[in-house]
N, CA, C and O atoms as CSV, one atom per row, in Angstrom:
chain,resi,resn,atom,element,x,y,z
A,1,MET,N,N,-63.441,8.185,-25.766
A,1,MET,CA,C,-64.657,9.023,-25.926
A,1,MET,C,C,-66.116,8.438,-25.787
A,1,MET,O,O,-67.132,8.919,-25.286
A,2,SER,N,N,-65.863,7.227,-26.408
A,2,SER,CA,C,-67.067,6.415,-26.646
A,2,SER,C,C,-67.724,6.173,-24.997
A,2,SER,O,O,-68.942,6.025,-24.902
A,3,LYS,N,N,-66.979,6.147,-23.906
A,3,LYS,CA,C,-67.465,6.114,-22.625
A,3,LYS,C,C,-68.317,7.165,-22.358
A,3,LYS,O,O,-69.473,6.978,-21.981
A,4,VAL,N,N,-67.815,8.300,-22.533
A,4,VAL,CA,C,-68.626,9.501,-22.557
A,4,VAL,C,C,-69.717,9.654,-22.904
A,4,VAL,O,O,-70.602,10.146,-22.203
A,5,ILE,N,N,-69.857,9.212,-24.184
A,5,ILE,CA,C,-71.189,9.227,-25.184
A,5,ILE,C,C,-71.946,8.177,-24.798
A,5,ILE,O,O,-73.111,8.223,-25.192
A,6,ASP,N,N,-71.547,6.986,-23.967
A,6,ASP,CA,C,-72.412,5.944,-23.762
A,6,ASP,C,C,-73.012,6.548,-22.368
A,6,ASP,O,O,-74.169,6.321,-22.017
A,7,PHE,N,N,-72.116,7.326,-21.629
A,7,PHE,CA,C,-72.810,7.824,-20.217
A,7,PHE,C,C,-73.765,8.790,-20.319
A,7,PHE,O,O,-74.759,8.879,-19.599
A,8,LEU,N,N,-73.406,9.646,-21.378
A,8,LEU,CA,C,-74.425,11.007,-21.590
A,8,LEU,C,C,-76.012,10.257,-22.294
A,8,LEU,O,O,-77.178,10.625,-22.150
A,9,GLU,N,N,-75.538,9.313,-22.923
A,9,GLU,CA,C,-76.960,8.241,-23.694
A,9,GLU,C,C,-77.683,7.737,-22.423
A,9,GLU,O,O,-78.908,7.638,-22.345
A,10,ARG,N,N,-76.839,7.436,-21.462
A,10,ARG,CA,C,-77.677,6.582,-20.272
A,10,ARG,C,C,-78.198,7.872,-19.475
A,10,ARG,O,O,-79.397,7.895,-19.197
A,11,VAL,N,N,-77.652,8.597,-19.213
A,11,VAL,CA,C,-78.303,9.913,-18.484
A,11,VAL,C,C,-79.515,10.392,-19.131
A,11,VAL,O,O,-80.450,10.824,-18.457
A,12,GLY,N,N,-79.559,10.330,-20.628
A,12,GLY,CA,C,-80.787,10.806,-21.137
A,12,GLY,C,C,-82.099,9.691,-20.979
A,12,GLY,O,O,-83.294,9.979,-21.046
A,13,ARG,N,N,-81.588,8.541,-20.785
A,13,ARG,CA,C,-82.581,7.745,-20.981
A,13,ARG,C,C,-83.011,7.573,-19.527
A,13,ARG,O,O,-84.181,7.238,-19.343
A,14,ASP,N,N,-82.202,7.763,-18.449
A,14,ASP,CA,C,-82.662,7.737,-16.936
A,14,ASP,C,C,-83.025,8.979,-16.187
A,14,ASP,O,O,-82.190,9.694,-15.633
A,15,SER,N,N,-84.175,9.174,-16.196
A,15,SER,CA,C,-84.665,10.496,-15.277
A,15,SER,C,C,-84.227,10.595,-14.052
A,15,SER,O,O,-84.473,11.662,-13.491
A,16,ARG,N,N,-83.576,9.697,-13.395
A,16,ARG,CA,C,-83.009,9.637,-11.980
A,16,ARG,C,C,-81.538,10.491,-12.204
A,16,ARG,O,O,-81.292,11.529,-11.589
A,17,LEU,N,N,-80.718,9.938,-13.079
A,17,LEU,CA,C,-79.471,10.455,-13.414
A,17,LEU,C,C,-79.636,11.917,-13.878
A,17,LEU,O,O,-78.823,12.709,-13.403
A,18,ILE,N,N,-80.676,12.456,-14.836
A,18,ILE,CA,C,-80.989,13.866,-14.966
A,18,ILE,C,C,-80.733,14.625,-13.778
A,18,ILE,O,O,-79.912,15.538,-13.692
A,19,ARG,N,N,-81.789,14.021,-12.488
A,19,ARG,CA,C,-81.999,14.913,-11.517
A,19,ARG,C,C,-81.168,14.517,-10.382
A,19,ARG,O,O,-81.424,14.988,-9.273
A,20,ALA,N,N,-80.078,13.599,-10.564
A,20,ALA,CA,C,-79.230,13.196,-9.699
A,20,ALA,C,C,-78.617,14.452,-9.006
A,20,ALA,O,O,-78.335,15.472,-9.636
A,21,SER,N,N,-78.399,14.279,-7.421
A,21,SER,CA,C,-77.604,15.343,-6.783
A,21,SER,C,C,-76.422,15.041,-7.116
A,21,SER,O,O,-76.181,13.977,-7.685
A,22,ALA,N,N,-75.364,16.044,-6.777
A,22,ALA,CA,C,-73.959,16.098,-6.928
A,22,ALA,C,C,-73.250,14.895,-6.829
A,22,ALA,O,O,-72.496,14.260,-7.566
A,23,VAL,N,N,-73.785,14.746,-5.520
A,23,VAL,CA,C,-72.918,13.172,-4.883
A,23,VAL,C,C,-73.325,12.222,-5.698
A,23,VAL,O,O,-72.462,11.699,-6.402
A,24,GLU,N,N,-74.602,11.800,-5.802
A,24,GLU,CA,C,-75.055,10.523,-7.024
A,24,GLU,C,C,-74.507,10.562,-8.261
A,24,GLU,O,O,-74.139,9.511,-8.786
A,25,LEU,N,N,-74.362,11.875,-8.954
A,25,LEU,CA,C,-73.853,12.213,-10.233
A,25,LEU,C,C,-72.519,11.962,-10.180
A,25,LEU,O,O,-72.098,11.342,-11.157
A,26,SER,N,N,-71.625,12.281,-9.248
A,26,SER,CA,C,-70.259,12.068,-8.897
A,26,SER,C,C,-69.974,10.728,-8.982
A,26,SER,O,O,-69.103,10.279,-9.728
A,27,ASN,N,N,-70.853,9.882,-8.056
A,27,ASN,CA,C,-70.655,8.498,-8.072
A,27,ASN,C,C,-70.749,7.548,-9.347
A,27,ASN,O,O,-70.102,6.524,-9.567
A,28,ALA,N,N,-71.728,8.161,-10.132
A,28,ALA,CA,C,-71.926,7.525,-11.285
A,28,ALA,C,C,-71.009,7.933,-12.362
A,28,ALA,O,O,-70.924,7.215,-13.358
A,29,VAL,N,N,-70.389,8.895,-12.275
A,29,VAL,CA,C,-69.365,9.417,-13.382
A,29,VAL,C,C,-67.908,8.721,-12.868
A,29,VAL,O,O,-67.168,8.190,-13.696
A,30,GLN,N,N,-67.602,8.765,-11.600
A,30,GLN,CA,C,-66.517,7.712,-11.205
A,30,GLN,C,C,-66.697,6.453,-11.585
A,30,GLN,O,O,-65.660,5.908,-11.963
A,31,ARG,N,N,-67.668,5.798,-11.615
A,31,ARG,CA,C,-67.675,4.197,-12.154
A,31,ARG,C,C,-67.463,3.989,-13.448
A,31,ARG,O,O,-67.307,2.855,-13.900
A,32,GLU,N,N,-67.434,5.200,-14.267
A,32,GLU,CA,C,-67.016,5.269,-15.771
A,32,GLU,C,C,-65.492,5.324,-16.008
A,32,GLU,O,O,-65.040,4.981,-17.100
A,33,GLN,N,N,-64.782,5.699,-15.124
A,33,GLN,CA,C,-63.334,5.761,-15.210
A,33,GLN,C,C,-62.804,6.648,-16.089
A,33,GLN,O,O,-61.853,6.352,-16.811
A,34,LEU,N,N,-63.412,7.864,-16.093
A,34,LEU,CA,C,-63.067,8.864,-17.335
A,34,LEU,C,C,-61.824,9.635,-16.830
A,34,LEU,O,O,-61.303,9.605,-15.715
A,35,THR,N,N,-61.446,10.407,-18.050
A,35,THR,CA,C,-60.357,11.273,-17.258
A,35,THR,C,C,-60.639,12.121,-16.320
A,35,THR,O,O,-61.860,12.275,-16.281
A,36,PRO,N,N,-60.008,12.849,-15.416
A,36,PRO,CA,C,-60.353,13.601,-14.668
A,36,PRO,C,C,-61.043,15.000,-15.247
A,36,PRO,O,O,-61.983,15.541,-14.665
A,37,GLU,N,N,-60.546,15.429,-16.275
A,37,GLU,CA,C,-61.343,16.734,-16.841
A,37,GLU,C,C,-62.755,16.176,-17.338
A,37,GLU,O,O,-63.820,16.772,-17.181
A,38,LEU,N,N,-62.615,15.109,-17.875
A,38,LEU,CA,C,-64.079,14.882,-18.502
A,38,LEU,C,C,-65.050,14.528,-17.026
A,38,LEU,O,O,-66.230,14.877,-16.998
A,39,SER,N,N,-64.589,14.011,-16.173
A,39,SER,CA,C,-65.334,13.739,-14.730
A,39,SER,C,C,-65.551,14.912,-14.424
A,39,SER,O,O,-66.768,14.997,-14.258
A,40,ASP,N,N,-65.034,15.965,-14.233
A,40,ASP,CA,C,-64.972,17.298,-13.592
A,40,ASP,C,C,-66.237,17.821,-14.346
A,40,ASP,O,O,-67.282,18.026,-13.729
A,41,ALA,N,N,-66.119,18.044,-15.766
A,41,ALA,CA,C,-66.926,18.780,-16.642
A,41,ALA,C,C,-68.523,18.025,-16.452
A,41,ALA,O,O,-69.565,18.663,-16.609
A,42,LEU,N,N,-68.484,16.760,-16.137
A,42,LEU,CA,C,-69.776,16.079,-16.321
A,42,LEU,C,C,-70.441,16.544,-14.841
A,42,LEU,O,O,-71.540,17.073,-14.670
A,43,ILE,N,N,-69.400,16.173,-13.789
A,43,ILE,CA,C,-69.976,16.392,-12.481
A,43,ILE,C,C,-70.675,18.072,-12.327
A,43,ILE,O,O,-71.781,18.403,-11.898
A,44,ALA,N,N,-69.678,18.819,-12.797
A,44,ALA,CA,C,-70.101,20.334,-12.719
A,44,ALA,C,C,-71.253,20.656,-13.767
A,44,ALA,O,O,-71.689,21.807,-13.799
A,45,ARG,N,N,-71.788,19.649,-14.664
A,45,ARG,CA,C,-72.599,19.863,-15.526
A,45,ARG,C,C,-72.352,21.199,-16.569
A,45,ARG,O,O,-73.190,21.967,-17.041
A,46,ASP,N,N,-71.004,21.170,-16.723
A,46,ASP,CA,C,-70.501,22.216,-17.735
A,46,ASP,C,C,-70.403,21.982,-19.111
A,46,ASP,O,O,-69.350,21.664,-19.663
A,47,GLN,N,N,-71.576,22.147,-19.729
A,47,GLN,CA,C,-71.814,21.910,-21.283
A,47,GLN,C,C,-70.541,22.240,-22.055
A,47,GLN,O,O,-69.876,21.422,-22.690
A,48,GLN,N,N,-70.286,23.538,-21.921
A,48,GLN,CA,C,-69.308,24.314,-22.690
A,48,GLN,C,C,-67.972,23.482,-22.498
A,48,GLN,O,O,-67.421,23.061,-23.515
A,49,ARG,N,N,-67.437,23.228,-21.294
A,49,ARG,CA,C,-66.206,22.601,-21.225
A,49,ARG,C,C,-66.146,21.259,-21.827
A,49,ARG,O,O,-65.216,20.914,-22.556
A,50,LEU,N,N,-67.311,20.376,-21.469
A,50,LEU,CA,C,-67.499,18.949,-22.272
A,50,LEU,C,C,-67.556,19.266,-23.769
A,50,LEU,O,O,-66.997,18.415,-24.461
A,51,GLU,N,N,-68.142,20.367,-24.477
A,51,GLU,CA,C,-67.950,20.232,-25.674
A,51,GLU,C,C,-66.643,20.517,-26.182
A,51,GLU,O,O,-66.238,20.102,-27.268
A,52,GLN,N,N,-65.959,21.258,-25.355
A,52,GLN,CA,C,-64.377,21.755,-25.716
A,52,GLN,C,C,-63.418,20.302,-25.766
A,52,GLN,O,O,-62.524,19.979,-26.547
A,53,LEU,N,N,-63.936,19.673,-24.732
A,53,LEU,CA,C,-63.099,18.516,-24.470
A,53,LEU,C,C,-63.429,17.460,-25.434
A,53,LEU,O,O,-62.520,16.710,-25.790
A,54,LEU,N,N,-64.474,17.323,-25.847
A,54,LEU,CA,C,-65.079,16.303,-26.755
A,54,LEU,C,C,-64.799,16.772,-28.332
A,54,LEU,O,O,-64.933,15.967,-29.253
A,55,GLY,N,N,-64.402,18.137,-28.544
A,55,GLY,CA,C,-64.308,18.723,-29.749
A,55,GLY,C,C,-65.785,18.684,-30.624
A,55,GLY,O,O,-66.004,18.418,-31.805
A,56,ALA,N,N,-66.688,19.069,-29.508
A,56,ALA,CA,C,-68.205,18.844,-30.220
A,56,ALA,C,C,-68.625,20.109,-30.292
A,56,ALA,O,O,-67.946,21.052,-29.888
A,57,ARG,N,N,-70.075,20.254,-30.948
A,57,ARG,CA,C,-70.805,21.485,-31.229
A,57,ARG,C,C,-72.195,21.087,-30.711
A,57,ARG,O,O,-72.762,20.012,-30.907
A,58,ALA,N,N,-72.593,22.021,-30.097
A,58,ALA,CA,C,-74.100,21.865,-29.413
A,58,ALA,C,C,-75.130,22.239,-30.506
A,58,ALA,O,O,-76.137,21.574,-30.750
A,59,ASN,N,N,-74.697,23.582,-31.246
A,59,ASN,CA,C,-75.632,24.047,-31.994
A,59,ASN,C,C,-75.596,23.362,-33.421
A,59,ASN,O,O,-74.910,23.917,-34.280
A,60,VAL,N,N,-76.290,22.183,-33.751
A,60,VAL,CA,C,-76.076,21.705,-35.111
A,60,VAL,C,C,-77.586,21.792,-35.751
A,60,VAL,O,O,-78.622,21.550,-35.132
A,61,ILE,N,N,-77.496,22.145,-36.974
A,61,ILE,CA,C,-78.848,22.389,-37.744
A,61,ILE,C,C,-79.158,21.433,-38.828
A,61,ILE,O,O,-78.354,21.092,-39.696
A,62,CYS,N,N,-80.348,21.034,-38.721
A,62,CYS,CA,C,-80.416,19.948,-40.107
A,62,CYS,C,C,-81.745,21.031,-40.554
A,62,CYS,O,O,-82.469,21.752,-39.869
A,63,GLY,N,N,-81.677,20.768,-41.988
A,63,GLY,CA,C,-82.588,21.717,-42.656
A,63,GLY,C,C,-83.185,20.696,-43.961
A,63,GLY,O,O,-82.511,19.920,-44.637
A,64,MET,N,N,-84.495,20.941,-44.055
A,64,MET,CA,C,-85.185,20.188,-45.299
A,64,MET,C,C,-85.799,20.924,-46.131
A,64,MET,O,O,-86.284,21.958,-45.672
A,65,ALA,N,N,-85.963,20.657,-47.505
A,65,ALA,CA,C,-86.452,21.564,-48.427
A,65,ALA,C,C,-87.427,20.559,-49.232
A,65,ALA,O,O,-87.068,19.431,-49.567
A,66,PRO,N,N,-88.809,21.145,-49.525
A,66,PRO,CA,C,-89.377,19.986,-50.216
A,66,PRO,C,C,-88.734,19.834,-51.717
A,66,PRO,O,O,-88.050,20.701,-52.260
A,67,ALA,N,N,-89.071,18.620,-52.258
A,67,ALA,CA,C,-88.493,18.320,-53.645
A,67,ALA,C,C,-89.569,19.120,-54.628
A,67,ALA,O,O,-90.755,19.331,-54.377
A,68,GLU,N,N,-88.782,19.533,-55.893
A,68,GLU,CA,C,-89.855,19.858,-56.763
A,68,GLU,C,C,-90.640,19.091,-57.588
A,68,GLU,O,O,-90.298,17.956,-57.919
A,69,ASP,N,N,-91.791,19.671,-57.995
A,69,ASP,CA,C,-92.892,18.700,-58.300
A,69,ASP,C,C,-92.533,18.412,-60.048
A,69,ASP,O,O,-92.524,19.265,-60.936
A,70,ASP,N,N,-92.271,17.032,-60.168
A,70,ASP,CA,C,-92.046,16.721,-61.571
A,70,ASP,C,C,-93.370,16.453,-62.480
A,70,ASP,O,O,-93.406,16.401,-63.709
A,71,ALA,N,N,-94.430,16.299,-61.580
A,71,ALA,CA,C,-95.855,16.168,-62.279
A,71,ALA,C,C,-96.023,16.818,-63.703
A,71,ALA,O,O,-96.296,16.170,-64.713
A,72,PRO,N,N,-95.842,18.078,-63.661
A,72,PRO,CA,C,-96.126,18.736,-65.045
A,72,PRO,C,C,-95.136,18.334,-66.193
A,72,PRO,O,O,-95.487,18.537,-67.355
A,73,GLU,N,N,-94.025,17.824,-65.945
A,73,GLU,CA,C,-93.045,17.690,-66.979
A,73,GLU,C,C,-93.364,16.285,-67.555
A,73,GLU,O,O,-93.249,16.008,-68.749
A,74,LYS,N,N,-93.751,15.478,-66.649
A,74,LYS,CA,C,-94.116,14.127,-67.111
A,74,LYS,C,C,-95.672,14.007,-67.706
A,74,LYS,O,O,-96.041,13.045,-68.379
A,75,LYS,N,N,-96.330,14.879,-67.433
A,75,LYS,CA,C,-97.747,15.086,-68.248
A,75,LYS,C,C,-97.326,15.392,-69.764
A,75,LYS,O,O,-97.790,14.755,-70.710
A,76,GLN,N,N,-96.412,16.418,-69.894
A,76,GLN,CA,C,-95.931,16.872,-71.025
A,76,GLN,C,C,-95.172,15.786,-72.047
A,76,GLN,O,O,-95.311,15.869,-73.267
A,77,ASP,N,N,-94.477,14.914,-71.505
A,77,ASP,CA,C,-93.844,13.795,-72.001
A,77,ASP,C,C,-94.817,12.762,-72.319
A,77,ASP,O,O,-94.722,12.034,-73.306
A,78,ASP,N,N,-95.612,12.719,-71.594
A,78,ASP,CA,C,-96.778,11.431,-71.939
A,78,ASP,C,C,-97.714,12.214,-73.301
A,78,ASP,O,O,-98.191,11.588,-74.248
A,79,ASP,N,N,-97.795,13.455,-73.127
A,79,ASP,CA,C,-98.574,14.081,-74.485
A,79,ASP,C,C,-97.540,13.982,-75.641
A,79,ASP,O,O,-97.885,13.433,-76.688
A,80,GLU,N,N,-96.417,14.437,-75.514
A,80,GLU,CA,C,-95.526,14.148,-76.709
A,80,GLU,C,C,-95.369,12.489,-77.292
A,80,GLU,O,O,-95.029,12.118,-78.416
A,81,GLU,N,N,-95.695,11.782,-76.255
A,81,GLU,CA,C,-95.459,10.440,-76.727
A,81,GLU,C,C,-96.723,9.761,-77.402
A,81,GLU,O,O,-96.723,8.872,-78.254
A,82,ILE,N,N,-97.935,10.481,-76.736
A,82,ILE,CA,C,-99.212,10.210,-77.748
A,82,ILE,C,C,-99.042,10.483,-79.025
A,82,ILE,O,O,-99.072,9.644,-79.925
A,83,ARG,N,N,-98.809,11.973,-79.189
A,83,ARG,CA,C,-98.725,12.545,-80.389
A,83,ARG,C,C,-97.575,11.716,-81.444
A,83,ARG,O,O,-97.819,11.486,-82.628
A,84,SER,N,N,-96.618,11.429,-80.925
A,84,SER,CA,C,-95.640,10.586,-81.852
A,84,SER,C,C,-96.203,9.098,-82.219
A,84,SER,O,O,-95.819,8.539,-83.247
A,85,SER,N,N,-97.201,8.439,-81.259
A,85,SER,CA,C,-97.687,7.427,-81.510
A,85,SER,C,C,-98.582,7.610,-82.461
A,85,SER,O,O,-98.542,6.848,-83.427
A,86,MET,N,N,-99.541,8.605,-82.407
A,86,MET,CA,C,-100.401,9.104,-83.478
A,86,MET,C,C,-99.950,9.356,-84.714
A,86,MET,O,O,-100.634,9.016,-85.680
A,87,LEU,N,N,-99.033,9.833,-84.838
A,87,LEU,CA,C,-98.314,10.351,-85.982
A,87,LEU,C,C,-97.643,8.997,-86.892
A,87,LEU,O,O,-97.767,8.943,-88.116
A,88,ARG,N,N,-96.883,7.872,-86.046
A,88,ARG,CA,C,-96.737,6.782,-86.647
A,88,ARG,C,C,-97.673,5.958,-87.158
A,88,ARG,O,O,-97.545,5.304,-88.193
A,89,SER,N,N,-98.841,5.985,-86.276
A,89,SER,CA,C,-99.905,5.196,-86.663
A,89,SER,C,C,-100.495,5.697,-88.122
A,89,SER,O,O,-100.668,4.839,-88.987
A,90,ALA,N,N,-100.809,7.102,-88.408
A,90,ALA,CA,C,-101.052,7.943,-89.363
A,90,ALA,C,C,-100.040,7.434,-90.584
A,90,ALA,O,O,-100.518,6.872,-91.570
A,91,CYS,N,N,-98.672,7.658,-90.458
A,91,CYS,CA,C,-98.111,7.330,-91.595
A,91,CYS,C,C,-98.150,5.777,-92.067
A,91,CYS,O,O,-98.058,5.478,-93.257
A,92,ALA,N,N,-98.294,4.809,-91.031
A,92,ALA,CA,C,-98.207,3.518,-91.371
A,92,ALA,C,C,-99.491,3.185,-92.199
A,92,ALA,O,O,-99.480,2.423,-93.166
A,93,ALA,N,N,-100.677,3.878,-91.691
A,93,ALA,CA,C,-102.081,3.727,-92.633
A,93,ALA,C,C,-101.817,4.549,-93.770
A,93,ALA,O,O,-102.527,4.149,-94.692
A,94,GLY,N,N,-101.159,5.457,-94.095
A,94,GLY,CA,C,-101.126,6.386,-95.102
A,94,GLY,C,C,-100.302,5.779,-96.055
A,94,GLY,O,O,-100.054,6.357,-97.114
């Protein structure tokens, strides 16, 4: 499978392979020595068949959500620490 992935990566980097004629693409695929099924799917540019053969899915979604803001809690913690420090100072002085 890594041969196929390497080939697809090379196609993605090389604009000549992306726009290659059927004969040029066929020659490039044949040099990879892939299984006939994979070769046929690549030459036909059959994405669905290639996905089936590789056990891959084309629709992969990545989502991100912003982290919650912790700043208000930190300020509250700081205020409590200041009050505790002041109480300790007052108790020690008294």
